C-alpha positions in Angstrom: 13.8 -15.5 5.6 11.6 -16.2 8.6 8.1 -17.5 8.1 5.2 -18.2 10.4 1.9 -19.8 9.6 -1.0 -17.6 10.5 -4.7 -18.5 11.2 -6.3 -19.5 7.9 -9.9 -19.4 6.8 -11.7 -22.3 5.1 -10.1 -21.3 1.8 -6.6 -21.6 3.2 -6.1 -17.8 3.2 -4.8 -15.8 6.1 -3.7 -12.2 6.9 -0.2 -11.6 5.8 2.7 -9.4 6.9 5.9 -8.6 5.0 8.8 -7.1 6.9 11.5 -5.4 4.7 14.5 -4.2 6.8 17.8 -2.8 5.6 20.3 -2.8 8.4 23.6 -3.3 6.5 24.3 -1.6 3.2 26.6 -2.9 0.4 30.3 -2.0 0.5 30.9 1.4 -0.9 27.4 2.7 -0.1 27.7 5.9 2.0 24.9 5.0 4.3 25.5 4.0 7.9 24.6 0.6 9.5 21.3 0.5 11.4 22.0 -1.8 14.4 18.5 -1.5 15.9 16.7 -2.7 12.7 17.1 -6.4 13.7 15.6 -5.8 17.1 12.5 -4.2 15.4 12.2 -7.1 13.0 12.4 -9.7 15.8 9.8 -7.9 17.9 7.4 -7.3 14.9 7.7 -11.0 13.9 6.8 -12.2 17.4 4.0 -9.7 17.9 2.3 -10.1 14.5 2.6 -13.9 14.5 0.8 -14.1 17.8 -2.0 -12.1 16.3 -2.5 -14.7 13.5 -0.5 -13.1 10.7 1.7 -15.1 8.4 4.9 -13.2 8.6 7.7 -13.1 6.1 11.0 -11.3 6.8 13.4 -10.0 4.1 16.7 -8.4 5.1 19.1 -6.2 3.2 17.5 -6.4 -0.2 18.6 -4.2 -3.1 16.2 -1.6 -4.6 15.2 -3.9 -7.5 14.7 -6.8 -5.1 12.3 -4.7 -3.0 10.3 -3.7 -6.1 10.2 -7.3 -7.3 9.1 -8.5 -3.8 6.1 -6.2 -3.6 5.0 -6.9 -7.2 4.9 -10.6 -6.1 3.2 -9.9 -2.8 0.5 -7.8 -4.4 -0.5 -10.8 -6.4 -0.8 -13.3 -3.6 -4.1 -14.1 -1.9 -4.8 -12.6 1.5 -7.7 -13.1 3.9 -8.6 -9.6 5.1 -5.5 -7.6 5.7 -2.0 -7.2 4.2 0.6 -5.4 6.3 4.0 -4.2 5.1 6.8 -2.7 7.1 9.7 -0.9 5.3 12.6 0.0 7.5 15.7 1.7 6.1 17.4 5.1 5.7 15.2 7.3 3.6 14.3 10.7 2.2 10.9 12.2 1.5 9.1 9.8 -0.8 11.6 7.0 -0.8 13.6 4.5 1.3 17.0 3.1 0.3 17.8 -0.5 -0.7 21.0 -2.1 0.4 22.6 -1.0 -2.8 22.0 2.6 -1.9 19.4 3.2 -4.7 16.1 4.7 -3.8 12.9 2.7 -3.6 10.1 5.1 -4.4 7.1 4.5 -2.1 4.6 5.6 -4.7 5.7 2.8 -7.0 5.4 0.3 -4.1 1.9 1.5 -3.2 0.6 1.3 -6.8 1.5 -2.3 -7.0 -1.5 -3.0 -4.7 -4.0 -1.1 -6.9 -5.3 -4.3 -8.5 -8.4 -6.4 -8.5 -7.0 -9.0 -6.1 -6.3 -6.5 -3.4 -9.2 -4.2 -4.2 -11.4 -5.2 -1.2 -8.6 -6.0 1.2 -7.3 -3.7 3.9 -3.7 -2.7 3.3 -1.4 -1.2 6.0 2.1 0.2 5.5 4.4 1.2 8.3 7.4 3.3 7.1 10.4 3.5 9.5 12.7 6.0 7.7 13.8 9.6 7.7 11.9 12.0 5.5 14.4 14.7 5.6 17.1 16.2 7.9 14.9 18.3 10.1 14.8 17.8 13.9 11.5 18.2 15.8 11.7 20.5 18.8 8.2 19.4 19.9 6.2 22.5 19.2 2.4 22.2 19.4 0.7 22.0 16.0 -2.8 21.5 14.6 -2.8 17.8 14.0 -5.5 17.9 11.4 -3.5 20.4 9.3 -0.4 18.4 9.8 -2.1 15.3 8.4 -3.2 17.2 5.4 0.3 18.4 4.6 1.6 14.8 5.0 -0.9 13.4 2.5 -0.6 15.8 -0.4 2.5 14.6 -2.3 1.8 10.8 -2.2 -2.0 10.6 -1.7 -2.8 9.8 -5.3 -0.5 6.8 -5.4 -2.1 5.2 -2.4 -4.9 2.7 -3.3 -8.3 2.9 -1.7 -8.6 1.0 1.6 -5.0 1.6 2.4 -3.4 3.3 5.4 0.2 4.5 5.5 1.8 5.3 8.9 5.1 7.1 8.7 7.5 7.3 11.7 7.8 11.0 11.2 6.4 14.0 9.4 7.6 15.2 6.0 11.1 16.8 6.1 12.0 15.3 9.5 14.3 12.6 10.7 13.2 9.4 12.4 15.0 8.1 15.5 16.8 4.7 15.7 18.6 3.1 18.7 20.5 -0.1 18.9 17.5 -1.5 20.9 15.2 -0.6 18.1 13.2 2.4 16.8 10.8 4.3 19.0 8.1 4.1 16.3 8.1 0.3 15.7 8.8 -0.7 19.2 5.9 1.5 20.5 3.7 -0.1 17.9 4.5 -3.6 19.2 4.1 -2.4 22.8 0.6 -1.1 22.1 -0.5 -4.4 20.5 0.6 -6.2 23.7 -1.5 -4.0 25.9 -5.0 -5.1 26.8 -7.7 -3.3 24.7 -5.5 -1.9 22.0 -5.8 -4.9 19.7 -9.5 -4.5 19.3 -9.3 -0.8 18.4 -10.3 0.3 14.9 -7.1 1.0 12.9 -7.2 4.8 12.8 -7.9 4.9 16.6 -4.9 2.6 17.2 -2.7 4.8 15.0 -3.8 7.9 16.8 -2.9 6.2 20.1 0.5 5.3 18.5 1.1 8.9 17.5 0.2 10.2 21.0 2.5 7.7 22.7 5.5 8.5 20.5 4.9 12.3 20.5 4.4 12.7 24.3 6.5 10.0 25.9 9.7 10.0 23.7 12.4 12.6 24.0 15.9 12.1 22.6 18.9 12.4 24.9 22.5 13.4 24.3 24.5 16.5 23.6 23.4 16.9 20.0 19.9 15.4 19.9 18.9 16.1 23.4 15.3 17.3 23.7 14.3 16.4 20.1 11.0 14.7 19.5 9.3 12.5 16.9 5.8 12.9 15.5 4.4 10.0 13.4 2.1 10.9 10.5 -0.9 8.9 9.1 -2.0 9.0 5.5 -5.3 7.1 5.0 -7.6 6.3 2.2 -9.7 3.8 4.2 -13.4 3.7 3.3 -14.4 1.4 6.0 -13.6 0.6 9.6 -10.7 -1.8 9.9 -9.9 -4.1 12.8 -6.8 -6.0 11.6 -5.5 -7.0 15.1 -8.8 -7.9 16.8 -8.6 -10.9 19.0 -10.6 -14.0 17.9 -14.0 -14.3 19.6 -15.4 -17.6 20.8 -16.8 -18.4 17.4 -13.4 -17.9 15.8 -14.3 -14.5 14.5 -12.4 -11.3 15.3 -14.2 -10.4 18.5 -17.5 -10.4 16.6 -16.0 -8.2 13.7 -14.2 -9.1 10.6 -10.9 -7.4 9.9 -12.8 -5.1 7.5 -16.2 -3.9 8.5 -18.4 -1.3 6.8 -19.0 1.8 8.9 -22.3 1.5 10.7 -24.7 4.3 9.9 -25.0 6.7 12.8 -22.5 4.7 15.0 -19.0 5.6 13.9 -17.2 4.2 16.4 17.3 6.4 29.0 18.6 6.2 25.5 20.9 8.2 23.2 19.2 7.8 19.9 20.6 8.3 16.5 18.9 9.3 13.3 17.8 6.3 11.2 
């Protein structure tokens, strides 16, 4: 397990990130190896650590181990923001542990519906398929799409939480030996000037646009297929979890969670993961 000390406040608290990645499944489990998962984990660890997060990496955990991990993490102190990444094979509503058993996302989310996490920003990035569908890249009404995405799991998501899925309900998510287009693009955006200081929903909109309009699968079977990330949010405030520190040590003049101001809302051949 990799660890990196993040920037702490006077109470010894810091923003935390937990990366859960299943690349190799147990013998006998009929789920294929995910060779690009380690690339994603390495890049996420590097990127988030540079932004002041204390990053913990957990690889190839069983279903029960993943549940136990998030129960534990939901009870640990955090400064302003907790970020979790779950990367595995999946279906709608779940990802799979290394033992091939489902990890239901609703159960993970509800762990964080507690007093300790009540006023903290919570961000989940889910790199997993949500079905067998392949996206041909047709134009859709994004507002309606977001509503469809949120219906089934919205009630399990605590207040002040955002969940960003690699793909829409019913569709597959792409993985390549060099990493997933979703998580690699997320890291790329955070390296580019200006993106780190964006409010979270604006950053995620930019992530969706980059994946939807710049990625296209290649190959005889998957050629021309697209991927469209999907955001589910119950945020009640503006959140700036990746903002660069200002001269006074603050996040560019803003805390990671800031109340909304009144009147001033501001060439690969991929495989399916």
